[in-house]
C-alpha positions as CSV (number, residue, x, y, z in Angstrom):
1,M,2.7,-6.1,-21.1
2,A,0.9,-7.4,-17.9
3,S,2.1,-11.2,-18.7
4,T,5.8,-9.8,-18.3
5,I,5.3,-8.7,-15.0
6,T,5.9,-11.3,-12.0
7,L,4.0,-12.1,-8.7
8,H,5.8,-10.2,-6.9
9,S,6.1,-6.8,-9.0
10,L,2.2,-6.6,-8.3
11,L,2.2,-7.7,-4.8
12,E,2.9,-4.7,-3.7
13,T,0.2,-2.8,-5.6
14,H,-2.6,-4.0,-3.5
15,D,-3.4,-1.9,-0.8
16,Q,-5.7,-4.7,0.6
17,P,-3.7,-7.8,3.3
18,F,-2.8,-10.0,0.4
19,C,-0.6,-13.1,0.1
20,V,0.5,-15.6,-2.5
21,I,0.8,-19.3,-1.6
22,D,2.8,-21.7,-3.6
23,A,1.4,-25.0,-5.2
24,S,3.5,-26.7,-1.9
25,L,1.1,-25.2,0.3
26,R,4.3,-23.2,1.6
27,V,3.5,-18.8,1.7
28,I,6.0,-17.4,-0.7
29,A,5.1,-14.2,-0.3
30,V,2.6,-11.7,1.6
31,N,2.1,-8.0,1.4
32,H,2.5,-4.9,3.4
33,A,-0.8,-4.3,4.1
34,Y,-1.1,-7.9,5.7
35,E,2.2,-7.5,7.8
36,T,-0.1,-4.2,9.4
37,L,-3.1,-6.3,9.4
38,F,-1.6,-9.3,11.8
39,A,1.1,-7.2,13.3
40,R,3.2,-9.6,11.6
41,N,6.7,-9.7,9.8
42,R,6.8,-10.9,6.5
43,D,10.5,-12.9,7.7
44,T,8.0,-14.9,10.2
45,L,5.5,-15.9,6.9
46,V,6.6,-16.5,4.3
47,G,7.9,-20.0,4.0
48,Q,4.9,-21.5,6.3
49,P,2.8,-24.1,5.9
50,C,-0.2,-22.0,4.3
51,C,-2.7,-22.7,7.6
52,H,-0.9,-21.0,9.8
53,L,-1.6,-17.2,9.1
54,A,-3.2,-15.8,10.7
55,G,-4.2,-18.7,13.0
56,D,-5.9,-20.7,10.8
57,E,-7.3,-24.2,11.8
58,H,-8.3,-26.7,9.5
59,D,-9.0,-30.2,10.0
60,E,-6.0,-32.2,9.3
61,H,-8.2,-35.2,8.3
62,Q,-9.6,-32.5,5.1
63,P,-8.1,-30.8,2.6
64,C,-7.8,-26.9,3.8
65,R,-9.0,-24.7,1.1
66,H,-6.1,-23.6,0.0
67,Q,-5.2,-27.6,-1.2
68,R,-8.6,-27.8,-2.3
69,M,-8.0,-24.7,-5.2
70,F,-5.0,-26.2,-5.9
71,R,-6.9,-29.4,-6.8
72,D,-9.9,-28.0,-8.3
73,L,-8.4,-25.1,-9.8
74,E,-11.6,-22.7,-8.7
75,P,-11.9,-19.4,-7.2
76,Y,-13.6,-18.8,-3.9
77,Q,-15.5,-16.6,-1.6
78,I,-15.8,-17.2,2.3
79,I,-16.3,-16.0,5.1
80,H,-13.1,-17.0,7.8
81,S,-13.2,-17.6,11.5
82,V,-10.5,-17.6,13.9
83,T,-11.0,-19.3,17.3
84,D,-8.6,-17.7,19.7
85,G,-7.5,-19.0,22.9
86,V,-10.4,-17.5,24.9
87,D,-13.4,-18.9,22.8
88,Q,-13.3,-15.1,21.1
89,S,-13.7,-15.4,17.1
90,R,-12.4,-13.3,14.1
91,S,-14.1,-13.2,11.2
92,F,-12.3,-12.5,7.3
93,R,-13.8,-11.8,3.8
94,V,-11.6,-14.3,2.1
95,R,-11.1,-14.1,-1.4
96,G,-8.8,-16.5,-3.5
97,F,-8.2,-17.1,-7.0
98,P,-5.2,-19.2,-9.3
99,L,-3.0,-17.5,-10.6
100,V,0.0,-18.0,-13.4
101,D,3.2,-15.8,-13.5
102,S,5.0,-15.7,-17.2
103,G,6.5,-18.2,-17.1
104,S,3.5,-20.6,-16.5
105,H,4.0,-21.6,-12.9
106,L,0.7,-21.8,-10.9
107,F,0.1,-20.0,-7.8
108,L,-2.6,-19.3,-5.2
109,G,-3.0,-15.6,-4.3
110,E,-5.6,-14.5,-1.8
111,S,-7.1,-10.9,0.2
112,I,-8.6,-11.3,3.8
113,L,-10.2,-8.4,5.9
114,P,-11.8,-8.4,8.5
115,V,-15.8,-9.1,8.3
116,G,-17.0,-5.5,8.9
117,F,-14.2,-3.9,8.1
118,S,-15.2,-1.1,5.7
119,G,-13.2,-0.6,2.5
120,A,-9.2,-0.7,1.9
121,L,-6.4,0.1,4.3
122,G,-5.7,3.8,4.0
123,Q,-8.6,4.9,1.9
124,S,-10.6,8.3,3.1
125,A,-13.0,10.2,1.6
126,M,-14.4,10.9,-1.7
127,A,-13.2,13.3,-4.3
128,G,-14.4,15.3,-6.9
129,E,-14.9,18.6,-7.6
130,C,-17.9,18.4,-10.9
131,P,-21.6,19.1,-10.2
132,R,-22.4,15.6,-10.6
133,F,-20.0,15.1,-7.9
134,R,-21.6,17.9,-5.7
135,Q,-25.3,16.9,-6.5
136,L,-24.7,13.5,-4.6
137,L,-22.4,14.9,-2.0
138,E,-25.8,16.9,-1.4
139,R,-27.9,13.9,-1.3
140,L,-26.0,12.1,1.2
141,T,-25.8,15.0,3.7
142,L,-29.6,14.7,3.5
143,A,-29.3,11.2,4.3
144,A,-26.1,11.7,6.8
145,G,-29.0,13.8,9.5
146,S,-31.7,11.5,8.6
147,L,-32.1,7.9,10.4
148,A,-33.8,6.4,7.3
149,P,-32.7,3.2,5.5
150,V,-31.0,4.2,2.5
151,L,-30.6,2.2,-0.7
152,L,-27.4,2.8,-2.7
153,E,-28.0,2.3,-7.0
154,G,-25.0,2.0,-9.5
155,E,-23.1,0.3,-11.2
156,T,-20.6,-2.3,-10.3
157,G,-17.3,0.2,-9.2
158,T,-18.4,3.5,-8.5
159,G,-17.8,3.6,-5.2
160,K,-21.1,2.9,-3.1
161,E,-18.9,1.2,-0.1
162,L,-17.1,4.9,0.1
163,A,-20.8,6.7,-0.1
164,A,-22.0,4.4,2.6
165,Q,-18.9,5.5,4.7
166,F,-19.8,8.8,3.9
167,I,-23.0,8.2,5.8
168,H,-22.2,7.0,8.5
169,A,-19.6,9.1,9.4
170,H,-21.2,12.2,9.3
171,S,-24.4,10.7,11.1
172,T,-25.2,10.8,14.5
173,R,-23.7,7.7,14.4
174,A,-20.1,7.9,13.3
175,S,-19.1,7.2,17.0
176,G,-20.7,3.4,16.2
177,Q,-19.1,0.9,14.2
178,L,-20.4,0.5,9.9
179,V,-20.3,-3.5,9.7
180,V,-20.3,-4.3,5.9
181,V,-22.3,-7.3,5.4
182,D,-21.0,-8.9,1.9
183,C,-24.1,-10.4,0.7
184,T,-22.7,-12.1,-1.9
185,V,-20.5,-14.7,0.5
186,L,-24.0,-15.4,2.5
187,G,-25.7,-18.2,1.2
188,E,-27.9,-21.1,2.7
189,A,-25.7,-21.8,5.1
190,L,-23.6,-19.4,5.9
191,F,-26.5,-16.5,5.9
192,E,-27.9,-16.8,9.6
193,S,-24.6,-17.8,11.3
194,E,-22.9,-14.6,9.5
195,L,-25.6,-12.2,10.4
196,F,-27.4,-13.0,14.3
197,G,-24.1,-14.6,15.1
198,H,-23.9,-18.9,16.9
199,E,-23.9,-20.2,20.5
200,R,-21.2,-22.7,21.4
201,G,-21.5,-25.9,20.3
202,A,-24.7,-24.8,17.8
203,F,-22.8,-27.1,14.9
204,T,-19.5,-28.6,14.3
205,G,-16.7,-26.6,14.1
206,S,-18.3,-24.2,16.6
207,A,-15.5,-23.9,19.4
208,G,-16.9,-20.7,20.1
209,S,-19.5,-18.0,21.0
210,K,-19.5,-15.7,18.0
211,P,-21.5,-12.4,17.7
212,G,-23.4,-11.9,14.9
213,L,-22.9,-8.7,12.8
214,F,-26.5,-7.5,13.3
215,E,-24.9,-7.7,16.7
216,L,-22.0,-6.0,16.1
217,A,-23.4,-3.1,14.5
218,H,-25.9,-2.0,17.7
219,Q,-25.9,1.9,17.7
220,G,-24.0,2.2,14.2
221,T,-24.3,1.1,10.8
222,L,-25.1,-1.8,9.2
223,F,-24.0,-1.7,5.4
224,L,-25.5,-4.6,3.2
225,D,-23.5,-4.8,-0.2
226,E,-24.6,-6.3,-3.2
227,I,-28.1,-6.2,-1.1
228,G,-30.2,-8.2,-4.5
229,E,-27.3,-11.2,-4.4
230,L,-29.5,-12.2,-1.3
231,P,-31.4,-15.6,-1.9
232,L,-35.2,-15.6,-1.7
233,T,-35.2,-17.6,0.6
234,Q,-33.0,-15.6,3.4
235,Q,-34.9,-12.1,2.9
236,P,-37.9,-12.6,5.3
237,K,-35.3,-13.5,8.1
238,L,-33.6,-10.6,7.2
239,L,-36.9,-8.8,6.9
240,R,-38.1,-9.7,10.0
241,A,-35.2,-8.3,12.4
242,L,-34.7,-4.8,10.7
243,E,-38.4,-4.4,11.7
244,S,-38.3,-5.8,14.8
245,G,-34.2,-5.2,15.6
246,S,-34.8,-8.8,17.4
247,F,-33.1,-11.7,16.8
248,R,-31.3,-15.2,18.4
249,R,-28.1,-16.6,17.4
250,V,-28.3,-20.2,16.0
251,G,-27.5,-22.7,18.5
252,G,-28.8,-20.0,21.6
253,T,-33.0,-19.3,23.0
254,E,-31.9,-15.8,24.2
255,T,-33.8,-13.1,22.4
256,R,-31.7,-10.3,21.7
257,K,-32.7,-6.4,20.4
258,A,-30.0,-4.6,18.2
259,D,-30.5,-0.9,17.1
260,V,-28.8,-0.8,13.6
261,R,-29.0,1.9,11.1
262,V,-29.1,0.5,7.6
263,I,-28.0,1.2,4.5
264,S,-28.0,-1.2,1.5
265,A,-26.2,-1.0,-2.0
266,S,-26.9,-2.8,-5.3
267,H,-25.3,-3.0,-9.0
268,R,-29.2,-4.7,-10.1
269,D,-32.2,-2.9,-10.3
270,L,-33.9,-4.0,-7.3
271,A,-37.0,-2.9,-8.4
272,A,-37.2,-4.9,-11.9
273,M,-35.9,-7.8,-9.3
274,V,-39.0,-7.4,-7.7
275,Q,-41.3,-7.3,-10.7
276,A,-39.6,-10.3,-11.3
277,G,-40.3,-11.9,-8.6
278,T,-36.8,-12.3,-7.6
279,F,-36.4,-10.2,-4.6
280,R,-39.0,-9.6,-2.0
281,A,-41.4,-6.5,-2.3
282,D,-41.9,-6.1,1.1
283,L,-37.7,-5.8,2.1
284,Y,-37.1,-3.9,-0.8
285,Y,-39.9,-1.1,0.3
286,R,-38.4,-1.2,4.1
287,L,-34.6,-0.6,2.3
288,A,-35.1,2.1,-0.4
289,V,-36.8,5.0,1.8
290,L,-34.1,7.3,0.7
291,P,-32.5,5.8,-2.5
292,V,-29.5,7.5,-3.9
293,A,-27.9,7.0,-7.4
294,V,-24.5,7.0,-7.3
295,P,-23.2,8.3,-10.7
296,A,-21.4,6.3,-13.5
297,L,-17.8,7.6,-13.6
298,R,-18.4,8.3,-16.9
299,E,-20.6,10.8,-15.9
300,R,-18.4,12.5,-13.8
301,G,-15.2,12.7,-16.6
302,G,-13.8,16.1,-15.4
303,D,-13.1,15.0,-11.9
304,I,-10.6,11.9,-13.1
305,P,-7.9,13.5,-12.8
306,V,-8.6,14.9,-9.7
307,I,-9.9,11.2,-8.7
308,A,-6.6,9.8,-9.9
309,R,-4.5,12.0,-7.4
310,H,-6.2,11.0,-4.7
311,L,-6.2,7.4,-5.4
312,L,-2.6,8.1,-6.2
313,A,-2.0,9.5,-2.9
314,Q,-3.8,6.1,-0.1
315,I,-1.4,4.3,-2.9
316,G,2.2,5.8,-2.5
317,A,1.0,5.4,1.7
318,S,0.7,2.1,0.9
319,V,4.1,1.1,-0.1
320,G,5.5,4.1,1.3
321,R,6.2,5.8,-2.3
322,Q,6.1,9.4,-3.0
323,L,3.9,9.0,-6.4
324,S,3.1,11.8,-9.0
325,L,0.9,12.1,-12.3
326,S,2.3,13.3,-15.4
327,L,0.0,16.1,-17.8
328,A,0.0,13.1,-20.4
329,A,-0.8,10.6,-18.4
330,A,-3.6,11.9,-16.6
331,E,-5.1,12.9,-20.2
332,R,-4.4,9.1,-21.1
333,L,-6.6,8.6,-18.5
334,Q,-9.2,11.7,-19.8
335,Q,-9.7,9.6,-23.3
336,H,-11.0,6.1,-21.4
337,A,-14.4,5.7,-20.4
338,F,-13.9,3.5,-17.5
339,P,-16.6,1.0,-18.4
340,G,-15.1,-0.3,-14.8
341,N,-15.7,3.1,-13.4
342,I,-13.6,4.0,-10.2
343,R,-12.5,0.1,-9.3
344,E,-11.1,0.3,-12.7
345,L,-9.6,3.7,-12.9
346,R,-7.9,2.4,-9.0
347,N,-6.4,-1.0,-10.6
348,A,-4.8,0.9,-13.6
349,L,-3.4,3.2,-11.3
350,Q,-1.9,0.5,-9.4
351,L,-0.4,-1.2,-12.5
352,A,1.2,2.6,-13.5
353,A,2.7,2.9,-9.9
354,A,4.4,-1.1,-10.7
355,L,5.3,0.4,-13.3
356,A,7.0,3.5,-13.2
357,P,10.5,2.6,-11.7
358,F,10.9,6.4,-10.1
359,G,7.0,6.8,-9.0
360,R,6.0,9.3,-12.0
361,I,3.2,8.1,-14.0
362,E,3.8,8.5,-18.0
363,A,1.7,7.9,-20.1
364,E,3.0,4.8,-21.8
365,H,2.3,3.0,-17.8
366,V,-0.9,3.7,-18.5
367,V,-2.4,0.1,-19.5
368,L,-5.9,0.3,-19.9
369,G,-8.4,-2.5,-20.2
370,T,-10.0,-2.5,-24.3
371,R,-12.7,-5.5,-23.2
372,G,-16.2,-4.3,-23.2
373,G,-16.0,-1.3,-24.9
374,A,-19.1,1.2,-25.6
375,H,-20.9,-1.0,-24.5
376,A,-19.5,-2.1,-21.4
377,A,-20.6,1.3,-20.2
378,T,-23.6,0.2,-18.6
379,A,-24.4,-2.6,-15.5
380,P,-22.1,-5.5,-16.3
381,R,-24.3,-8.9,-16.9
382,E,-24.9,-11.4,-14.1
383,G,-21.4,-13.9,-14.3
384,R,-19.6,-11.1,-16.1
385,P,-16.6,-9.7,-14.4
386,A,-16.1,-5.5,-14.7
387,A,-14.6,-4.5,-17.5
388,S,-10.7,-4.0,-16.5
389,P,-9.8,-7.0,-13.8
390,N,-6.7,-6.2,-11.4
391,P,-3.4,-6.8,-12.4
392,L,-2.9,-10.1,-11.2
393,D,-6.6,-11.7,-13.3
394,E,-4.6,-10.3,-15.9
395,L,-1.9,-12.6,-15.7
396,E,-4.8,-16.2,-15.7
397,M,-6.2,-14.0,-18.6
398,S,-3.3,-13.1,-21.2
399,Y,-2.2,-17.0,-20.3
400,L,-5.5,-18.5,-21.1
401,K,-5.4,-16.6,-24.7
402,E,-1.6,-18.0,-24.9
403,L,-2.9,-21.4,-24.6
404,L,-6.0,-20.4,-26.9
405,R,-3.2,-19.2,-29.7
406,R,-1.6,-22.3,-29.2
407,H,-3.7,-24.5,-29.6
408,H,-5.8,-22.6,-33.0
409,G,-8.6,-22.2,-30.4
410,N,-9.1,-25.6,-29.2
411,R,-10.2,-25.6,-25.9
412,K,-9.9,-29.7,-25.7
413,L,-5.9,-29.5,-26.3
414,A,-5.6,-26.3,-24.2
415,A,-7.1,-27.9,-21.0
416,E,-4.8,-30.9,-21.5
417,E,-1.6,-28.4,-21.7
418,M,-3.2,-26.3,-18.2
419,N,-3.8,-29.9,-16.8
420,V,-7.2,-28.9,-16.0
421,S,-10.3,-30.8,-17.3
422,E,-12.0,-29.1,-20.4
423,R,-15.1,-28.4,-18.1
424,T,-13.2,-26.2,-15.7
425,F,-11.2,-24.8,-18.8
426,Y,-14.4,-23.7,-19.9
427,R,-15.4,-21.9,-16.8
428,K,-12.5,-19.6,-16.2
429,L,-12.9,-18.3,-20.3
430,K,-16.4,-17.7,-19.2
431,R,-14.8,-16.2,-16.1
432,Y,-12.6,-13.8,-18.5
433,H,-15.3,-13.5,-21.0
434,L,-13.5,-15.2,-23.8
435,N,-15.6,-18.2,-24.7
436,D,-17.3,-16.1,-26.7
437,A,-14.3,-15.1,-29.6
438,H,-13.3,-19.0,-29.0
439,E,-16.9,-20.8,-30.0
440,H,-16.5,-23.7,-32.2
């Protein structure tokens, strides 16, 4: 079903700022959340060159990130900084990936959020009523009343970032910022500059000075999301800053101090990583003073209709529609295992909202992922995506399946038709866990 849905019909299912760029490097669509974030009307954006978005600038002698994606067909996740006319920088978390519509046309989809932005636009409190959820709230309330570092543990998609928001909002630091550090995009080159900031001229391209995320969280909360992805070589630098509260910007000589409360989260077993030598024991004990287990959605089965209606209210508000859920649709949702947890539930509801012309979601509008089965109920293995991808990912996955079917599983011929290398095609199959079914 997803392969027949156009990119435009799916655009407004995203409550995060999102844009679509075509192969000529022109913007063809942005959603309402994008207009809201940048205070720009879509009529002034559509048709413009890609790097005119949100003040983007790049070296005219080097391909921009959008051009590189069309050249290499590789998804990317970066932290992107934009400097304005007064040497002030804004940082964004950017994720870009190839999209293929039902007519086999290639596009680039890009989601973008300000660094430090916690959660989707319009996202609010956690929802639930079951005993397991009430136990979680009690634990989070206890954590909010303490300044001890908190480690949120749980599978991908369980709502650990919402749990961090709850702790921050109910703490004595609620008037300060909750600053999100996405450790999955903090590689060797970016770590110090993004976490501790840099001075003007510290490195090529640093047109202005910029405070780091650690500094922005002063008298607030620093949320280290997916801390298990932080490179081992960078962990001592983070530990020193957490223990002393002191740091220096890249290219600077002045020692600065920041008073931050730390919450971290991971879907990995950090204790096992310590035993394996891939995570520092001293950093683990510094972060895991107060561990909190965030339950999987399958442990909260009775909460699915409550959560679904809560999410529909958010989705409806973001697209200006009144959405409702029929009893049959709610029953269909409750019968699903949701290996992708609340994130999978949200994706299913976003797609259902796009398929329901009058805002009333019936059972036939609920399209649920089938990959992974019962075994996907455990935390996903490294390199494997959540069991149910978002609707835009479904388009590319459907296209790959069709190519494999057409060429009887021959990856070389399928890659040639897609006009990519066999190696690139294989990486795409691996991304969607399609390679196992088509091995020769």
